[in-house]
N, C-alpha and C positions, 0 to 999 in steps of 0.2 A: 226150574225152578222159581216161584214167586218170592221175592225179598221185600213184599211190600208192609208183611207185620213186621221183622226185622226192624229196619226202620219205625217203625210204629215205636214198638222196644224200646232202639235207641235213643229217638228225644222224648218217652216219658223218665226215661233214664236222667236227665236234663233234667227234668220239674225235681224227679227227686234222687235222689246218688244213694235210696238206700232198699227201690223197691228191689223187689224181690225176684222174681220173677227169672231167673240169670239165666236158664238151662239157654233162651235164648240167646246169647253171648257167643251160646256156642257156633251159630253163623253170625254173627253180629260180621259186620263186611265195611263199618268203617271205621275209623281214628279216629275219634271223641278228642283223645290229644292231642292233635295239631289241626290246623286250621289256614287254606289256603284259598284265592277267591283267581278264580275267568269270567271272560269278557266275550258274548255274544249276543248270535241273534236268536230270539224264540222262534224255533217250529217247529213245537207242541207244547201244548199249554190242556192240561186237564183235570178241571177239578171235581174233587171226589176225594169217600172216606175207604181207607185208611187213610189214600195221604193225599193231598195236592202231588199234582208229578207234573214237570216239563222237560223241554230238550233243548238247547241252545248248539248251535253253530262256530262255536270254536276255531280260529285261526292258532295255529302254533306256532316255533320261534322260528318253523322251517316253510309258515307258509302254504301247509295243511293242512286240510276240514276237517277238523272233529269234531263228531256229536259227544254231546255230555246230555249223561241223563243225571236228572238233579229231583229227587223227592224228597220232603217236604213230611210234615205235619201231620193231621188230620185234619181235611173241611171242619169236622167238628168243634175242634178246637182253634180256627181261626175263627170262626161263630161266636163264640165266646168271647174270643178279641175285639168283635167288630171289621174284623179284617177281612171277612167277604165279599170282598169286595171285587174280584173279577179286577185285577191292580195287576195284572195282566196279560199280553192279548201278543197274539203269533203276529214274528214282523218286529214283536218292540229289539231297543238295544240293549244289554241290561250287563250288570254285574251284578257276581252270584258269590260271595264267600260261602265257605262252608268245611265237611266234614270231608277228607277221600277217606278215596278204600285202600284196602289195605297193600291188593292186591296192585295199584295205579290203575284201577279200572277207566277207567272217565265217566266214572261218575260223583255226585254226591251228596251227602247228607247236610241241605240247603241250611243256614240261620239266617242270609243276611239279601236283602238286596236291594240293589240299586234301577228306582230307576228310569226313567227317560231323559223326567222332570227337573231329575237331582233331588227325589225325593227317598229318601229309604226306609223300607219295609223291615221291621225284628221280627222274625218268625213264628220265633217258640217267645216264651214269659222267661226265661233267661235271654236271650238273644243281649247283647249289648252294644251298642253302638260303632261299628267297624271303617264304612266307609265317611269320615267326619271331616277329612280331610281330602274328601270329592265332591259332595253329594253341596248339595243344598242348605246342609244341619238339618233341614227337616225329616218330618216322621208322619207316616204312615198314619191317618188318626183313625179312634172307632169311630167305629157308623153306626145304629141303631133303629131301627123300624120304629114311632118318637107314636107309630097309632096301634103297633101289636103291646110294645108298655105301655097305653094306657088302657088300652081289653084285659089286658091279662094284669095290671093292678086292679079292674069295677070287677073284676070276674074272683078275685083271690074270698076262696072261701076254708081259712084253719090249713088245712092237709092242701085241700087240693087247691094246688097249683103244679109246676114246674119247678123240680127244683135241681140245681146246681155244687158241682164239687170243687171245691178246694183248690188246689193243684199244688198251692206251695205251703200245705204246713199234710205235714206226716199224717193229725188226728182226722183228717179228711181222705185221704190216700196215698197212698194206696193200703189195706185194708190184711189179705193176705199176706201174712210176711213168711211162712214155715212156722217151723220148734213146736208143729203141733204135739198132743201126746198120745204119743203108735206107740197101740201093741207090737211085739216081738214081731207078728205076719204081717200088720202093716207096714213097718219100721221094709219089715223084706222085701218087698213089692216094690218101695219106693228104691231100692238102693240098688235094685237091680231094671229101674227102671230107663228106655232103652226108647227115645221120645221120634215120633216116625217126621223129619220135615216135611213132607210132601202136607201133610196133615199144620203141622206148627206152623209154615207159615202161610198160609193160607187162609181167605177167610171162614174163619171157621164160626156155625154159632152156637154160644155158651149154655150150661147148664147150670141147672140151681142146684147149688150157691154160689158155684163160681164169679155170676153174673153179677151180682152183688157188691164188687168189686165199682165194676163199672165208673170210668173216670167225666163219660157223659150225663151227658140229662134225663133224668124218669121223670115222670108227669101224673101223679096220679088221679082220678076222676069220678064219680061216680058211677053206675049202672045199677039204676032200679036201687035195691037196697045193698048191693054189691063194687066194692073196689076195685078199679081198674088197675094196673101200675104200666106204663107207658118204657121203654126205652126205648130211646135214639139208636143205643146200642143193637145193631143186629134186624134194629124194629123187634126186639121182646113185647111179649104181651107177658104180665101176670092178672090172674085173678081170684081174688081173698072174696068167698063167698061170706055172708055178713050172714050176722041171724041163723046160725047150719047146729044144731044137734051135734056138736064136735066129743064122739065115743070111737070108739075103736072103729067097730064093728061099722058103722057108716065109714069115717076114713077107708077105710082094708074095701067097703062096696069100687072104688071107684077107679081107673085104671089110671095105670106107673104112663106120666112121661117126663119127658126132662126139664116143665118147670116145677109137676108134683102139683100137688091137691091142695090147697091152703083154705081155711078158715082164720075168719077176723072177729074178733069184738074188743071194744073197747072201753080203756082200764080209766078216764076221765080220757087227759086232751093225749092219749099212749092207743095208737090201734098196736094191740093185737094176733099176729100174724100164726097160728100154728101150720107147718106144711109140711104131707107126707108122700106115702105116692110117685119116688120119686126115678128118675129111668134117668143116671147120669156116670156118661160114661165116666168120670173121677172126679175125687175133689175137688181138685184145682190143674191145673196145667202142673205141675211141678212132677206129677206122675204117684200123688197120694191118692191109693186108695178109695173107693167109697162102698159101701155096707148095702146091702137092696133093702134093708128101713130103716134109714135116716129117718129121720127126724130136724125136721128147723124149728123153733119159738124164736122170733123176730118179734120189736117193739120199737114202734114208731114216736120218738116221742117229739111236738110242738114246743116249741119255746114260745112263754109268754107274749114275745110278740109278734111272733108270726114268723120271724125272720130265720130260724134253724130249724134243721130235723134234725134228731141224734135219734143213733140205731145203732141196736145191740144186738145183736144173732149168735143165738143158741146152739149148739151143736151138738143131739146125741145119734151115740152108731157105738154101738158093741164090740161089732162086727169090725172095728177101724182102730176107734178110738182108747186107749187106757180108762177113762171120766168128761164127763161133760164139761164142753167149756166155751165162753164166751172170744168175741170175735167183739171193737166197734168200731165206729163212721159218723159220718154228719151229712150235711149239706146243705147249703143256704139260697132261701132267694134271693133271682135276683127275675126282675121281671121282663128285661128286655131278651132275656132268654127264654126258647121255646123248645120242645122235642119236633125234630125232622126229621124231614126218609135220611135211611142209613145211609143206604143203596153201595157197600160198598163191592171193592172191585178187586 
């Protein structure tokens, strides 16, 4: 069974203690209330999403070598902090602090690293210094590509740029938190939901609307008259058809897909997007069902200083909900961030 998705959830819990997708905790293996540290030689390093993974050969108190498996945050998360620098390599002698497994297996959810030169790496946003008395007192600094930053500043045009999540602000992330106005039938379906571990713990592509909860960057670009949204997560894309007659007959003529069919228009500095023809497995990843005729109305509002993009999504689904309702979040512009290949493994 693949435990990569478990660890990503655990790390996101560290960013936001009220993160609501609690069903993953059924499969959780890391005790986030405990912290231990080990020292060993790296025998394997993998820079990837949804986790950077590495292994260390550790000699225990009896002189027996044991291989420890360490899972850390997503490569995308390290990129957002300017720490995707391949600061680890096979053969390095390192110390690692993190959360152990409940069952005592030689695995860690890595939180802190002490590199061979004494530099400490704070792996997650809420990691606090751990090796202060052992290292040099220096921390791995953020490094961004200045050429890319300059290009992003020059090319930014209104909404057309890359937008980033503020993981430390509940108003930005997460957005899906449950407590929806479910009708009786939908509530019964949700209550009887039994998640499939093999699906939940693997790399799985998200449908609309759950894709919009992503903590990873989103890029808006112009494609002719239309607008493309490109997501780092899952390498997903959405196309918003502009200047299209938004009639019921027109929309229903389109083939259903996981992203649905989207049409857009401008209301001042707000991009309004209506999406139908969504072929989604579920409304979210908590077992909430979704109706065949769900309709979404999204509003992306650019701030006057063009540094923030506010988002409101309204759900219309008579098969599932007793009434329409809204969810909100926002993104900010960070010119040092760009949408990069996801490459989930």
